ROTITOR-759284 format. One record per residue: residue in one letter; x, z, y of N, C-alpha, C, O in turn. Coordinates in steps of 0.2 Angstrom, whole numbers, padded with zeros to 4 digits, always signed. Each point is the difference from the previous one (the first is absolute). Last residue first. Layout:
// residues N
AXZYXZYXZYXZY...
// end
This chain:
// residues 80
L+0650+0060+0632-0007-0001-0002-0004+0006+0002-0006+0001-0001G+0030-0004+0004-0004-0004+0004-0007-0001-0002-0003-0004+0004E+0020+0012-0023+0001+0001+0007-0004-0006+0004+0000-0006-0002V-0009+0015-0021+0005-0005+0002+0000+0001+0008-0005+0000+0003A-0002+0017-0025-0001-0002+0007+0005-0006+0002+0006+0001-0002Q-0013+0003-0023+0004+0004+0005-0001-0003+0006-0001-0006+0001T-0014+0007-0026+0004-0003+0006+0004+0004+0004-0002+0006+0000G-0006-0005-0027-0002+0001+0006+0003-0004+0005+0004-0005-0002Q-0001+0004-0022-0003+0007+0001-0002+0001+0007-0003+0006+0001P+0009-0028-0020-0002+0002+0007-0002+0008+0000-0005+0001-0004Q+0021-0009-0016-0007+0000+0002-0001+0002+0007+0003+0005+0002G+0017-0004-0016-0001-0006+0003-0007-0002+0002-0002-0005+0002D+0012+0025-0012-0002-0005-0005-0001-0006+0003-0002-0005-0003A+0008+0024+0016+0006-0002-0005-0002-0005-0005+0004-0003-0002N-0018+0001+0025+0002+0006-0004+0006-0002-0005+0002-0006+0000L-0008-0007+0024-0001+0000-0007+0002+0007-0003+0005+0003+0003T-0015-0013+0023+0005+0003-0004-0001+0000-0008-0006+0000-0001I-0001-0015+0024-0002+0003-0006+0006+0003-0003+0004-0004-0002A-0003-0010+0022+0000+0008+0001-0002+0003-0007+0000+0006+0000A-0001-0030+0004+0007+0002-0001+0001+0008+0000+0005+0002-0002V-0027-0012+0006+0003-0001-0007+0007+0003-0001+0001+0003-0005K-0010-0003+0027-0003+0005-0004+0002+0000-0008+0001+0005-0003E+0007-0021+0019+0003+0006+0001-0003+0006-0004+0003+0004-0003E-0013-0026+0002+0007+0000-0003+0003+0007+0001+0004+0002-0005A-0024-0006+0016-0001+0001-0007+0007+0000-0004+0000+0004-0004E+0000-0008+0027-0002+0007-0001-0001+0001-0007+0002+0006-0003K+0003-0027+0009+0006+0004+0001-0002+0007-0001+0004+0004-0004L-0021-0020+0004+0004-0001-0006+0006+0005+0001+0002+0003-0006K-0016-0003+0024-0004+0003-0006+0005-0001-0006+0000+0005-0004A+0007-0016+0023+0001+0007+0001-0003+0004-0006+0002+0005-0002E-0004-0029+0003+0007+0002-0001+0001+0008+0000+0003+0003-0004C-0024-0012+0010+0001-0001-0007+0007+0002-0002+0001+0004-0005R-0007-0005+0028-0003+0006-0004+0001-0001-0007+0001+0006-0003A+0008-0023+0016+0004+0006+0001-0004+0006-0003+0003+0004-0003K-0014-0025+0002+0006+0000-0005+0004+0007+0001+0003+0002-0004L-0021-0005+0018-0003+0001-0007+0006+0000-0004+0001+0004-0005K+0003-0010+0027-0001+0007+0000-0003+0002-0007+0002+0005-0003A+0002-0028+0007+0007+0004+0000-0002+0007+0000+0004+0004-0003G-0022-0018+0003+0003+0000-0006+0007+0003+0000+0002+0003-0005R-0015-0004+0025-0003+0004-0005+0004+0000-0007+0001+0005-0003D+0006-0020+0019+0001+0007+0003-0003+0005-0005+0004+0005-0002Y-0009-0028-0002+0007+0001-0001+0002+0008+0002+0003+0003-0004L-0025-0010+0010+0001+0001-0007+0007+0001-0003+0001+0004-0004A-0005-0009+0027-0003+0006-0001+0001+0002-0008+0001+0005-0002I+0005-0027+0009+0005+0005+0002-0002+0007-0001+0004+0004-0002S-0019-0021-0003+0006+0000-0005+0005+0005+0002+0003+0003-0004A-0021-0007+0018-0002+0004-0006+0005+0000-0005+0001+0005-0003E+0003-0018+0022-0001+0007+0002-0002+0004-0006+0003+0006-0001L-0002-0029-0003+0006+0002+0002+0000+0008+0002+0004+0004-0003A-0023-0014-0013+0002-0001+0006+0007+0003+0002+0001+0005-0003V-0009-0011-0022-0001+0005+0005+0003-0002+0006+0006-0003+0000D-0005-0008-0022-0006-0001+0004-0002+0005+0005-0006+0000+0002G+0024-0001-0020+0002-0003+0006-0006-0002+0004+0000-0005+0004R+0005+0017-0026-0005-0006+0000+0001-0004+0006-0001-0006+0000E+0015+0025-0004+0002-0005-0004-0006-0006+0001+0002-0006-0001L-0006+0027+0012+0006-0004+0003+0002-0006-0004+0001-0005+0003Q-0018+0019-0012-0002-0003+0006+0005-0004+0003-0001-0006+0002D+0007+0019-0021-0004-0006-0002-0003-0003+0006+0000-0007+0001V+0013+0026+0003+0004-0006-0002-0004-0006-0002+0002-0005+0001V-0013+0025+0005+0003-0003+0005+0004-0006-0002+0000-0005+0004Q-0010+0018-0021-0005-0004+0004+0003-0003+0006-0001-0006+0002E+0015+0020-0015-0001-0006-0003-0006-0004+0003+0001-0007+0000L+0004+0028+0009+0006-0005+0001-0001-0006-0004+0001-0006+0003A-0017+0023-0006-0001-0003+0007+0006-0005+0001-0001-0005+0003R+0002+0017-0023-0005-0005+0000-0001-0003+0006-0001-0006+0001M+0017+0022-0002+0002-0006-0004-0006-0005+0000+0002-0006+0001A-0006+0027+0008+0004-0003+0005+0003-0007-0004+0000-0005+0004D-0013+0020-0016-0004-0003+0005+0004-0004+0005-0002-0005+0002E+0013+0017-0020-0004-0005-0002-0004-0004+0005-0001-0006+0000F+0014+0025+0006+0004-0006-0002-0004-0006-0002+0001-0005+0002S-0014+0022+0014+0004+0001-0006+0004-0006-0002-0001-0006+0004M-0006+0013+0021-0002-0004-0006+0004+0002-0005+0006+0002+0000E-0005+0005+0023-0003+0004-0004-0002-0003-0007-0003+0003-0004D+0014-0014+0023+0004+0006-0002-0003+0005-0004+0003+0005-0002I-0014-0025+0010+0005-0001-0005+0004+0006-0002+0002+0000-0006P-0028+0002+0013+0007-0001+0004+0005-0001-0005+0000+0003-0006T-0026-0009+0000+0005+0006-0001+0007-0002+0004+0002-0006-0001D-0022-0008-0002+0001+0003+0007+0005+0006-0001+0001+0003+0005T-0002-0027-0019-0002+0007+0000+0001+0003+0007+0004-0002+0004M-0009-0025-0011+0005+0005+0001-0003+0007+0000-0006+0001+0002
// end
């Protein structure tokens, strides 16, 4: 696992870490206490991935088009 705090991870790093957590839990060879800690970490990683996706979706939605339909810039999205 990485030492990077979850709230500082990129989407890709959080997704990789989440996949590792899922793999460990699916194997079923982790002690109960470790499974609980992994599940908690997985929930936090999932939330981070969802937040980064939402942020990206909002940025994409804010791209403005010129008269020819070509991207010309972005406009501020409320809350960002």
